[in-house]
Backbone bond lengths (Angstrom), bond angles and torsions (degrees), N, CA, C in turn:
res aa  C-N    CA-C-N  psi(-1)  N-CA   C-N-CA  omega(-1)  CA-C   N-CA-C  phi
1 X - - - 1.466 - - 1.573 107.89 -
2 X 1.295 119.35 132.67 1.428 121.68 -179.91 1.580 107.78 -127.42
3 X 1.322 113.10 150.91 1.502 118.34 -179.09 1.502 106.41 -95.51
4 X 1.326 117.85 129.68 1.470 120.66 174.94 1.570 108.96 -82.38
5 X 1.238 117.49 130.54 1.466 117.72 177.71 1.535 108.89 -76.15
6 X 1.335 115.16 149.22 1.442 122.11 176.78 1.514 110.86 -83.64
7 X 1.330 119.00 142.31 1.391 122.59 175.62 1.486 117.95 92.29
8 X 1.263 117.78 139.10 1.466 125.57 -173.25 1.551 109.40 -64.52
9 X 1.348 116.59 -43.70 1.471 119.00 -178.02 1.488 114.86 -59.67
10 X 1.306 116.96 -44.21 1.479 121.04 178.39 1.462 112.79 -67.23
11 X 1.368 117.35 -40.32 1.491 119.55 175.57 1.497 112.10 -61.14
12 X 1.334 115.85 -41.75 1.492 119.02 177.78 1.521 109.93 -67.32
13 X 1.272 118.72 -37.11 1.566 120.74 178.80 1.506 109.38 -63.82
14 X 1.330 117.56 -44.22 1.473 120.60 178.47 1.526 111.98 -63.35
15 X 1.260 114.63 -43.49 1.484 119.76 176.97 1.534 111.17 -60.90
16 X 1.307 114.11 -47.05 1.470 121.09 -177.65 1.580 110.51 -61.08
17 X 1.371 114.00 -46.81 1.475 116.09 179.33 1.457 113.05 -62.48
18 X 1.380 113.72 -41.22 1.547 115.91 179.84 1.533 110.99 -61.22
19 X 1.331 115.40 -38.92 1.450 119.91 178.02 1.576 113.78 -66.82
20 X 1.318 113.83 -42.19 1.405 118.51 179.28 1.565 110.37 -65.23
21 X 1.272 117.47 -39.89 1.483 120.17 -178.94 1.528 109.66 -70.16
22 X 1.306 118.89 -29.11 1.464 124.07 176.56 1.531 112.91 -67.24
23 X 1.376 111.79 -44.00 1.497 118.14 -172.30 1.522 112.05 -99.98
24 X 1.311 119.14 -20.16 1.428 124.61 -174.52 1.531 110.41 -131.59
25 X 1.367 115.76 57.94 1.480 118.14 -169.35 1.529 114.07 -66.07
26 X 1.280 119.37 -11.42 1.460 124.16 179.88 1.608 108.56 -78.61
27 X 1.239 120.24 -19.13 1.485 120.47 177.69 1.477 115.67 -70.45
28 X 1.362 116.35 134.02 1.479 120.34 -175.16 1.472 108.62 -74.33
29 X 1.393 112.68 154.14 1.480 120.61 -178.30 1.499 110.76 -64.63
30 X 1.308 118.90 -39.53 1.489 121.17 -175.60 1.548 106.95 -65.88
31 X 1.343 118.47 -43.86 1.475 122.08 176.25 1.468 112.29 -55.59
32 X 1.362 118.07 -47.41 1.416 120.97 177.61 1.547 113.65 -61.79
33 X 1.354 115.52 -41.19 1.439 118.53 -179.58 1.498 110.43 -64.19
34 X 1.282 119.81 -44.74 1.473 124.66 -177.75 1.613 106.07 -62.88
35 X 1.287 118.26 -46.96 1.512 120.91 -177.70 1.515 108.94 -66.45
36 X 1.235 122.95 -40.30 1.483 126.69 -178.07 1.530 108.97 -67.11
37 X 1.342 116.95 -42.37 1.494 120.06 179.34 1.518 110.75 -60.51
38 X 1.296 115.96 -40.01 1.469 119.33 179.26 1.552 113.57 -74.87
39 X 1.378 110.81 -46.36 1.486 116.24 -176.51 1.490 111.50 -64.47
40 X 1.321 120.29 -33.22 1.510 120.71 -176.95 1.501 110.06 -108.00
41 X 1.371 118.27 12.05 1.446 120.67 176.32 1.502 113.49 45.60
42 X 1.405 114.67 55.41 1.475 121.30 -178.24 1.522 113.76 -76.54
43 X 1.289 116.73 144.76 1.446 124.71 170.43 1.503 110.02 -69.29
44 X 1.333 118.33 161.67 1.483 120.69 174.63 1.596 112.89 -54.71
45 X 1.309 115.77 -40.41 1.475 119.96 177.45 1.443 113.31 -64.92
46 X 1.382 118.53 -41.26 1.470 123.71 175.12 1.543 112.32 -66.94
47 X 1.260 116.46 -38.11 1.510 122.75 179.39 1.528 105.66 -66.46
48 X 1.317 123.48 -39.03 1.492 126.10 176.73 1.524 107.82 -63.16
49 X 1.314 119.27 -48.07 1.413 121.34 179.72 1.507 111.85 -57.61
50 X 1.325 115.59 -49.25 1.487 120.45 -179.76 1.492 111.47 -60.32
51 X 1.353 115.40 -39.98 1.528 115.36 176.86 1.486 112.22 -61.47
52 X 1.342 119.16 -43.80 1.501 120.40 175.39 1.489 110.86 -60.48
53 X 1.352 122.49 -43.25 1.412 126.69 179.62 1.576 109.88 -58.38
54 X 1.270 115.41 -47.00 1.477 119.92 -175.68 1.543 109.65 -68.48
55 X 1.268 118.35 -41.70 1.507 122.95 179.19 1.526 109.79 -66.67
56 X 1.340 119.82 -38.26 1.429 121.29 178.75 1.516 111.74 -68.59
57 X 1.337 117.52 -30.96 1.441 123.33 -175.55 1.591 107.04 -78.35
58 X 1.256 119.04 -24.70 1.488 121.30 -176.79 1.480 113.70 -75.80
């Protein structure tokens, strides 16, 4: 079972990070998180969700 994030920006950020990790596996998780938060203009709540998502995937 997976939880679907609310909002288009967070869904796009999750998708973008997944793709980046697939094709650029050498990039660090923190770097991807910071870039995604800026690129998709995430709220603090969405950034927290994204952080948990990335850490669970690692």
